[in-house]
DSSP file (Angstrom, degrees, kcal/mol; ACC not computed):
  #  RESIDUE AA STRUCTURE BP1 BP2  ACC     N-H-->O    O-->H-N    N-H-->O    O-->H-N    TCO  KAPPA ALPHA  PHI   PSI    X-CA   Y-CA   Z-CA
    1    1 A M              0   0    0      0, 0.0     2,-0.1     0, 0.0     5,-0.0   0.000 360.0 360.0 360.0 140.4  -18.1    5.4   -5.0
    2    2 A V     >  -     0   0    0      1,-0.1     4,-2.0     4,-0.0     3,-0.4  -0.359 360.0-118.7 -68.3 145.5  -16.4    6.8   -1.9
    3    3 A Q  H  > S+     0   0    0      1,-0.2     4,-2.6     2,-0.2     5,-0.2   0.873 114.0  54.6 -53.8 -42.8  -12.6    6.3   -1.7
    4    4 A V  H  > S+     0   0    0      1,-0.2     4,-2.5     2,-0.2    -1,-0.2   0.896 107.8  50.2 -61.1 -40.2  -12.9    4.2    1.5
    5    5 A D  H  > S+     0   0    0     -3,-0.4     4,-2.3     2,-0.2    -1,-0.2   0.895 110.3  49.6 -65.2 -39.9  -15.3    1.8   -0.3
    6    6 A L  H  X S+     0   0    0     -4,-2.0     4,-2.2     2,-0.2    -2,-0.2   0.917 110.8  50.0 -64.8 -42.6  -12.9    1.5   -3.3
    7    7 A I  H  X S+     0   0    0     -4,-2.6     4,-2.3     1,-0.2    -2,-0.2   0.941 112.5  46.5 -60.8 -48.3  -10.0    0.7   -0.9
    8    8 A E  H  X S+     0   0    0     -4,-2.5     4,-2.6     1,-0.2    -1,-0.2   0.863 109.4  54.9 -64.2 -35.6  -12.0   -1.9    0.9
    9    9 A R  H  X S+     0   0    0     -4,-2.3     4,-2.3     2,-0.2    -1,-0.2   0.917 108.6  48.3 -62.8 -42.7  -13.2   -3.4   -2.4
   10   10 A E  H  X S+     0   0    0     -4,-2.2     4,-2.3     2,-0.2    -2,-0.2   0.916 113.1  47.8 -64.1 -41.7   -9.6   -3.8   -3.6
   11   11 A L  H  X S+     0   0    0     -4,-2.3     4,-2.3     2,-0.2    -2,-0.2   0.888 111.3  50.3 -67.7 -37.8   -8.6   -5.4   -0.2
   12   12 A T  H  X S+     0   0    0     -4,-2.6     4,-2.2     2,-0.2    -1,-0.2   0.905 111.3  48.6 -64.9 -41.4  -11.6   -7.8   -0.4
   13   13 A T  H  X S+     0   0    0     -4,-2.3     4,-2.2     2,-0.2    -2,-0.2   0.889 109.6  53.1 -64.8 -38.1  -10.6   -8.7   -4.0
   14   14 A A  H  X S+     0   0    0     -4,-2.3     4,-2.4     2,-0.2    -2,-0.2   0.911 108.7  49.6 -62.5 -42.8   -7.0   -9.3   -2.8
   15   15 A E  H  X S+     0   0    0     -4,-2.3     4,-2.1     1,-0.2    -2,-0.2   0.913 111.1  48.8 -63.0 -42.2   -8.2  -11.6    0.0
   16   16 A A  H  X S+     0   0    0     -4,-2.2     4,-1.4     1,-0.2    -1,-0.2   0.884 109.9  52.3 -65.0 -38.0  -10.3  -13.6   -2.5
   17   17 A A  H  <>S+     0   0    0     -4,-2.2     5,-3.2     2,-0.2    -2,-0.2   0.912 108.0  51.2 -65.3 -42.2   -7.3  -13.8   -4.8
   18   18 A L  H ><5S+     0   0    0     -4,-2.4     3,-1.7     1,-0.2    -1,-0.2   0.915 108.3  51.6 -60.7 -41.8   -5.1  -15.2   -2.1
   19   19 A K  H 3<5S+     0   0    0     -4,-2.1    -1,-0.2     1,-0.3    -2,-0.2   0.796 109.6  50.5 -65.3 -26.9   -7.7  -17.8   -1.2
   20   20 A A  T 3<5S-     0   0    0     -4,-1.4    -1,-0.3    -3,-0.2    -2,-0.2   0.263 119.0-113.8 -91.9  11.5   -7.7  -18.8   -4.9
   21   21 A D  T < 5S+     0   0    0     -3,-1.7     2,-0.7     1,-0.2    -3,-0.2   0.811  74.6 136.0  59.0  33.9   -3.9  -19.0   -4.9
   22   22 A N     >< +     0   0    0     -5,-3.2     4,-1.9     1,-0.2    -1,-0.2  -0.689  21.0 167.1-108.1  75.9   -3.6  -16.1   -7.2
   23   23 A D  H  > S+     0   0    0     -2,-0.7     4,-2.4     1,-0.2     5,-0.2   0.849  70.7  57.4 -59.9 -38.0   -0.8  -14.3   -5.4
   24   24 A G  H  > S+     0   0    0      1,-0.2     4,-2.2     2,-0.2    -1,-0.2   0.926 108.3  45.3 -61.2 -45.9   -0.1  -11.9   -8.3
   25   25 A K  H  > S+     0   0    0      1,-0.2     4,-2.6     2,-0.2    -1,-0.2   0.882 110.8  54.6 -65.5 -37.9   -3.6  -10.6   -8.3
   26   26 A A  H  X S+     0   0    0     -4,-1.9     4,-2.2     1,-0.2    -2,-0.2   0.911 109.8  46.6 -61.8 -42.5   -3.6  -10.2   -4.5
   27   27 A R  H  X S+     0   0    0     -4,-2.4     4,-2.5     2,-0.2    -2,-0.2   0.907 112.0  50.6 -67.0 -41.6   -0.4   -8.1   -4.7
   28   28 A V  H  X S+     0   0    0     -4,-2.2     4,-2.4     2,-0.2    -2,-0.2   0.929 112.3  46.8 -62.9 -44.3   -1.8   -5.9   -7.5
   29   29 A C  H  X S+     0   0    0     -4,-2.6     4,-2.3     2,-0.2    -1,-0.2   0.898 111.7  50.9 -65.5 -40.2   -5.0   -5.3   -5.6
   30   30 A A  H  X S+     0   0    0     -4,-2.2     4,-1.9    -5,-0.2    -1,-0.2   0.908 111.1  49.0 -63.5 -40.6   -3.1   -4.5   -2.4
   31   31 A R  H  X S+     0   0    0     -4,-2.5     4,-2.5     1,-0.2    -2,-0.2   0.910 110.0  51.1 -64.1 -42.1   -1.0   -2.1   -4.3
   32   32 A R  H  X S+     0   0    0     -4,-2.4     4,-2.5     2,-0.2    -2,-0.2   0.893 107.6  53.2 -63.0 -39.3   -4.0   -0.4   -5.8
   33   33 A A  H  X S+     0   0    0     -4,-2.3     4,-2.1     1,-0.2    -1,-0.2   0.916 110.3  47.1 -62.0 -42.2   -5.6   -0.1   -2.3
   34   34 A V  H  X S+     0   0    0     -4,-1.9     4,-2.8     2,-0.2    -2,-0.2   0.899 110.0  53.7 -65.2 -39.9   -2.4    1.7   -1.1
   35   35 A A  H  X S+     0   0    0     -4,-2.5     4,-2.6     2,-0.2    -2,-0.2   0.918 108.9  48.8 -61.9 -42.6   -2.5    3.9   -4.2
   36   36 A L  H  X S+     0   0    0     -4,-2.5     4,-2.0     2,-0.2    -1,-0.2   0.925 113.7  46.2 -62.7 -43.7   -6.1    5.0   -3.5
   37   37 A A  H  X S+     0   0    0     -4,-2.1     4,-2.3     2,-0.2    -2,-0.2   0.883 112.0  51.5 -66.3 -38.5   -5.2    5.7    0.1
   38   38 A T  H  X S+     0   0    0     -4,-2.8     4,-3.1     2,-0.2    -2,-0.2   0.905 108.0  52.1 -66.2 -41.1   -2.1    7.6   -0.9
   39   39 A E  H  X S+     0   0    0     -4,-2.6     4,-1.9     2,-0.2    -2,-0.2   0.929 111.3  46.8 -57.4 -46.4   -4.1    9.7   -3.3
   40   40 A A  H  X S+     0   0    0     -4,-2.0     4,-0.8     1,-0.2    -2,-0.2   0.897 113.8  48.6 -64.2 -40.1   -6.6   10.6   -0.6
   41   41 A W  H >X S+     0   0    0     -4,-2.3     3,-0.8     1,-0.2     4,-0.6   0.922 109.9  51.4 -65.2 -45.6   -3.7   11.4    1.8
   42   42 A L  H >< S+     0   0    0     -4,-3.1     3,-1.0     1,-0.3    -1,-0.2   0.858 103.8  58.4 -61.9 -35.0   -1.9   13.6   -0.8
   43   43 A E  H 3< S+     0   0    0     -4,-1.9    -1,-0.3     1,-0.2    -2,-0.2   0.780 103.0  54.4 -65.5 -25.5   -5.1   15.6   -1.4
   44   44 A R  H << S+     0   0    0     -3,-0.8    -1,-0.2    -4,-0.8    -2,-0.2   0.604  89.3  96.6 -83.8 -11.3   -5.2   16.5    2.3
   45   45 A L  S << S-     0   0    0     -3,-1.0     3,-0.2    -4,-0.6    66,-0.1  -0.471  79.0-129.2 -78.4 149.5   -1.7   17.9    2.2
   46   46 A P  S    S+     0   0    0      0, 0.0     2,-0.4     0, 0.0    -1,-0.1   0.875 101.3  23.7 -65.3 -34.9   -1.1   21.7    1.8
   47   47 A V  S    S-     0   0    0     -3,-0.0     2,-0.2    -5,-0.0    -3,-0.0  -0.996  94.5-114.4-131.6 127.3    1.3   20.9   -1.1
   48   48 A R        -     0   0    0     -2,-0.4    -5,-0.1    -3,-0.2     3,-0.1  -0.405  23.3-160.5 -63.0 126.3    1.2   17.7   -3.0
   49   49 A K        -     0   0    0     -2,-0.2     2,-0.3     1,-0.1    -1,-0.1   0.903  62.6  -0.5 -76.4 -43.5    4.4   15.7   -2.3
   50   50 A W        -     0   0    0      2,-0.0     2,-0.3     0, 0.0    -1,-0.1  -0.879  51.1-149.9-143.4 170.2    4.4   13.3   -5.3
   51   51 A R        +     0   0    0     -2,-0.3     2,-0.3    -3,-0.1   -12,-0.0  -0.954  45.3  82.7-136.2 156.0    2.7   12.2   -8.4
   52   52 A G        -     0   0    0     -2,-0.3     2,-0.1     4,-0.1    -2,-0.0  -0.950  66.9 -58.4 149.0-166.5    2.7    8.8  -10.0
   53   53 A D     >  -     0   0    0     -2,-0.3     4,-2.5     1,-0.0     5,-0.2  -0.345  64.8 -78.3-103.3-173.4    1.1    5.4  -10.0
   54   54 A A  H  > S+     0   0    0      1,-0.2     4,-2.2     2,-0.2     5,-0.2   0.904 130.1  47.4 -56.6 -46.0    0.8    2.7   -7.3
   55   55 A M  H  > S+     0   0    0      1,-0.2     4,-2.4     2,-0.2    -1,-0.2   0.894 111.2  51.3 -66.4 -38.5    4.4    1.5   -7.7
   56   56 A E  H  > S+     0   0    0      2,-0.2     4,-2.6     1,-0.2    -1,-0.2   0.913 109.3  50.8 -65.8 -40.4    5.8    5.1   -7.7
   57   57 A Y  H  X S+     0   0    0     -4,-2.5     4,-2.7     2,-0.2    -2,-0.2   0.929 110.1  49.9 -62.2 -43.5    3.8    5.8   -4.5
   58   58 A L  H  X S+     0   0    0     -4,-2.2     4,-2.4     1,-0.2    -2,-0.2   0.907 111.4  48.7 -60.7 -41.7    5.3    2.7   -2.8
   59   59 A R  H  X S+     0   0    0     -4,-2.4     4,-1.3     2,-0.2    -2,-0.2   0.912 111.7  49.4 -64.8 -41.1    8.8    3.7   -3.9
   60   60 A Q  H  X S+     0   0    0     -4,-2.6     4,-1.3     1,-0.2     3,-0.3   0.920 111.2  49.1 -63.4 -43.9    8.2    7.2   -2.5
   61   61 A I  H >< S+     0   0    0     -4,-2.7     3,-0.5     1,-0.2     6,-0.2   0.926 110.5  50.3 -62.2 -44.7    6.9    5.9    0.8
   62   62 A Q  H 3< S+     0   0    0     -4,-2.4    -1,-0.2     1,-0.2    -2,-0.2   0.754 115.9  42.4 -69.2 -21.1    9.8    3.5    1.2
   63   63 A Q  H 3< S+     0   0    0     -4,-1.3     2,-0.9    -3,-0.3    -1,-0.2   0.575  90.6  95.4 -97.4 -11.8   12.4    6.3    0.6
   64   64 A D    X<  -     0   0    0     -4,-1.3     3,-2.1    -3,-0.5     8,-0.1  -0.710  58.7-161.4 -87.3 107.4   10.7    9.0    2.6
   65   65 A V  T 3  S+     0   0    0     -2,-0.9    -1,-0.2     1,-0.3     4,-0.1   0.553  83.0  76.7 -68.7  -6.0   12.4    9.0    6.1
   66   66 A S  T 3  S+     0   0    0      2,-0.1    -1,-0.3    -5,-0.0    -5,-0.1   0.667  83.1  80.8 -76.5 -14.2    9.4   10.9    7.6
   67   67 A F  S <  S-     0   0    0     -3,-2.1    46,-0.1    -6,-0.2     5,-0.1  -0.719  96.8-103.7 -86.4 141.4    7.6    7.6    7.5
   68   68 A P    >>  -     0   0    0      0, 0.0     4,-2.1     0, 0.0     3,-0.7  -0.258  33.3-108.5 -59.8 152.2    8.3    5.1   10.3
   69   69 A L  H 3> S+     0   0    0      1,-0.2     4,-2.8     2,-0.2     5,-0.2   0.875 116.9  55.5 -53.5 -45.5   10.6    2.2    9.4
   70   70 A P  H 3> S+     0   0    0      0, 0.0     4,-2.0     0, 0.0    -1,-0.2   0.858 109.2  48.8 -60.6 -32.0    7.8   -0.4    9.6
   71   71 A I  H <> S+     0   0    0     -3,-0.7     4,-2.2     2,-0.2    -2,-0.2   0.924 112.1  47.6 -70.6 -44.6    5.8    1.6    7.0
   72   72 A R  H  X S+     0   0    0     -4,-2.1     4,-2.1     1,-0.2    -1,-0.2   0.888 112.3  50.3 -62.9 -38.7    8.8    2.0    4.7
   73   73 A Q  H  X S+     0   0    0     -4,-2.8     4,-2.6    -5,-0.2    -1,-0.2   0.899 108.5  51.7 -68.0 -39.4    9.5   -1.7    5.0
   74   74 A A  H  X S+     0   0    0     -4,-2.0     4,-2.3    -5,-0.2    -2,-0.2   0.908 109.9  49.9 -61.7 -41.3    5.9   -2.6    4.2
   75   75 A A  H  X S+     0   0    0     -4,-2.2     4,-1.8     2,-0.2    -2,-0.2   0.887 109.9  51.3 -64.2 -38.5    6.1   -0.4    1.1
   76   76 A E  H  X S+     0   0    0     -4,-2.1     4,-0.9     2,-0.2    -2,-0.2   0.931 110.3  48.2 -63.9 -45.0    9.4   -2.2    0.1
   77   77 A R  H >< S+     0   0    0     -4,-2.6     3,-0.6     1,-0.2    -2,-0.2   0.911 112.5  49.0 -62.7 -41.1    7.8   -5.6    0.5
   78   78 A L  H 3< S+     0   0    0     -4,-2.3    -1,-0.2     1,-0.2    -2,-0.2   0.818 112.3  47.8 -67.8 -29.9    4.7   -4.6   -1.6
   79   79 A S  H 3< S+     0   0    0     -4,-1.8     2,-0.4    -5,-0.2    -1,-0.2   0.569  90.5  99.0 -89.1  -7.7    6.9   -3.1   -4.3
   80   80 A T  S << S-     0   0    0     -4,-0.9     2,-0.3    -3,-0.6     8,-0.0  -0.643  79.8-119.4 -81.3 132.2    9.2   -6.1   -4.6
   81   81 A A        -     0   0    0     -2,-0.4    -2,-0.1     1,-0.0    -1,-0.1  -0.533  31.2-173.5 -70.0 131.9    8.3   -8.5   -7.4
   82   82 A V        -     0   0    0     -2,-0.3     3,-0.1     1,-0.1     6,-0.1  -0.938  14.5-168.0-131.7 107.9    7.5  -12.0   -6.0
   83   83 A P  S    S+     0   0    0      0, 0.0     2,-0.3     0, 0.0   -59,-0.2   0.882  79.8   5.4 -65.2 -37.1    7.0  -14.7   -8.6
   84   84 A K  S >  S-     0   0    0      1,-0.1     3,-2.0   -61,-0.1     4,-0.4  -0.994  73.1-120.3-147.0 145.4    5.6  -17.1   -6.0
   85   85 A R  G >  S+     0   0    0     -2,-0.3     3,-1.5     1,-0.3     7,-0.2   0.883 113.2  52.0 -53.4 -45.2    4.7  -16.7   -2.4
   86   86 A H  G 3  S+     0   0    0      1,-0.3    -1,-0.3    -3,-0.1     5,-0.0   0.560 106.5  56.3 -74.1  -5.3    7.1  -19.4   -1.2
   87   87 A E  G <  S+     0   0    0     -3,-2.0    -1,-0.3     2,-0.0    -2,-0.2   0.364  77.9 124.4-102.0   3.6   10.0  -17.7   -3.1
   88   88 A A    <   -     0   0    0     -3,-1.5     4,-0.1    -4,-0.4    -6,-0.1  -0.345  65.6-134.1 -65.6 143.0    9.6  -14.3   -1.4
   89   89 A P  S    S+     0   0    0      0, 0.0     2,-0.3     0, 0.0    -1,-0.1   0.322  90.6  21.0 -78.3  11.2   12.8  -13.0    0.2
   90   90 A F  S    S-     0   0    0    -13,-0.1     2,-0.4     0, 0.0    -2,-0.1  -0.936 110.6 -60.0-160.7 173.1   10.5  -12.1    3.2
   91   91 A T        -     0   0    0     -2,-0.3     2,-0.8     1,-0.1    -5,-0.1  -0.547  55.5-140.3 -65.9 124.0    7.2  -13.1    4.8
   92   92 A A        +     0   0    0     -2,-0.4     3,-0.1    -7,-0.2    -1,-0.1  -0.791  45.2 142.1 -97.5 106.6    4.7  -12.2    2.1
   93   93 A D     >  +     0   0    0     -2,-0.8     4,-2.7     1,-0.1     5,-0.2  -0.634  14.5 171.0-136.9  75.9    1.5  -10.7    3.5
   94   94 A P  H  > S+     0   0    0      0, 0.0     4,-2.4     0, 0.0     5,-0.1   0.842  78.8  50.6 -61.0 -33.7    0.5   -8.1    0.9
   95   95 A I  H  > S+     0   0    0      2,-0.2     4,-2.8     1,-0.2     5,-0.2   0.921 111.3  47.7 -71.0 -42.6   -2.9   -7.4    2.5
   96   96 A G  H  > S+     0   0    0      2,-0.2     4,-2.2     1,-0.2    -1,-0.2   0.920 113.4  48.6 -60.8 -44.3   -1.3   -6.9    5.9
   97   97 A D  H  X S+     0   0    0     -4,-2.7     4,-2.2     2,-0.2    -2,-0.2   0.913 112.2  48.9 -62.6 -42.8    1.3   -4.6    4.5
   98   98 A A  H  X S+     0   0    0     -4,-2.4     4,-2.8    -5,-0.2     5,-0.2   0.930 111.3  49.1 -62.9 -45.4   -1.4   -2.6    2.6
   99   99 A R  H  X S+     0   0    0     -4,-2.8     4,-2.6     1,-0.2    -1,-0.2   0.880 109.6  52.9 -63.1 -37.6   -3.5   -2.3    5.7
  100  100 A L  H  X S+     0   0    0     -4,-2.2     4,-1.9     2,-0.2    -1,-0.2   0.942 113.0  42.8 -60.9 -49.3   -0.5   -1.1    7.7
  101  101 A I  H  X S+     0   0    0     -4,-2.2     4,-2.6     2,-0.2    -2,-0.2   0.929 114.8  49.8 -64.3 -46.0    0.3    1.6    5.2
  102  102 A I  H  X S+     0   0    0     -4,-2.8     4,-2.5     1,-0.2    -2,-0.2   0.913 109.6  51.2 -61.7 -44.0   -3.3    2.7    4.8
  103  103 A A  H  X S+     0   0    0     -4,-2.6     4,-1.9    -5,-0.2    -1,-0.2   0.893 110.6  49.5 -61.0 -39.7   -3.8    2.9    8.6
  104  104 A H  H  X S+     0   0    0     -4,-1.9     4,-1.1     2,-0.2    -2,-0.2   0.935 111.2  48.4 -65.4 -46.1   -0.7    5.1    8.9
  105  105 A L  H  < S+     0   0    0     -4,-2.6     3,-0.4     1,-0.2    -2,-0.2   0.902 112.9  48.3 -60.2 -41.5   -1.9    7.4    6.1
  106  106 A N  H  < S+     0   0    0     -4,-2.5    -1,-0.2     1,-0.2    -2,-0.2   0.831 110.9  50.7 -68.2 -32.8   -5.3    7.7    7.7
  107  107 A A  H  < S+     0   0    0     -4,-1.9    -1,-0.2     1,-0.2    -2,-0.2   0.644 112.7  47.8 -78.7 -15.4   -3.8    8.4   11.1
  108  108 A N    ><  +     0   0    0     -4,-1.1     3,-1.5    -3,-0.4    -1,-0.2  -0.601  62.5 162.3-127.4  70.1   -1.6   11.1    9.8
  109  109 A P  T 3  S+     0   0    0      0, 0.0    -1,-0.1     0, 0.0    -2,-0.1   0.701  73.3  56.0 -67.3 -19.1   -3.8   13.4    7.6
  110  110 A S  T 3  S-     0   0    0      2,-0.2     3,-0.1   -65,-0.1    -2,-0.0   0.497 114.0-110.1 -92.1  -1.7   -1.4   16.3    7.6
  111  111 A G  S <  S+     0   0    0     -3,-1.5     2,-0.3     1,-0.3    -3,-0.0   0.519  76.3 131.7  87.0   5.4    1.6   14.3    6.3
  112  112 A Q        -     0   0    0      1,-0.1    -1,-0.3     2,-0.0    -2,-0.2  -0.691  61.4-115.5 -92.6 143.6    3.4   14.5    9.6
  113  113 A A              0   0    0     -2,-0.3   -46,-0.1     1,-0.1    -1,-0.1  -0.458 360.0 360.0 -70.3 150.6    4.9   11.4   11.2
  114  114 A P              0   0    0      0, 0.0    -1,-0.1     0, 0.0   -47,-0.1   0.505 360.0 360.0 -66.0 360.0    3.3   10.5   14.6
C-alpha cells in the first residue's frame, strides 16, 4: 500500500475513534500517521536526521528549531499524554495537529523550513 494511503487510513481510523469517544485510539492513530509521514520525509533527505518510533519523531520535531513554532507546538500536543479530552491542558485536536505536521512535511521535501 502506498504511504499516502496508509497515512489517510490512520487518519480515517482516528476520526472514527473520536466519533466513538475513543480518544486514546484517535491519538495513537494520529501519531502513527505523523510517523508514516515523517518516515517518508526522512527518506527524501540527503542524510537521515533521526531514527525512532512515532513518539521519538514527535519529540524530535518539537525540539528542532528549524520547524516553525506552530508545527513544534502541534508535535508537543500530540506527544503529551491526555487521559481524557476534557482534561487536556490545551485544546485537543489530534487529527488537526497530525494534518498540520503532515502538510508541513509534504510541503518541505528537502527538510528546509519554508
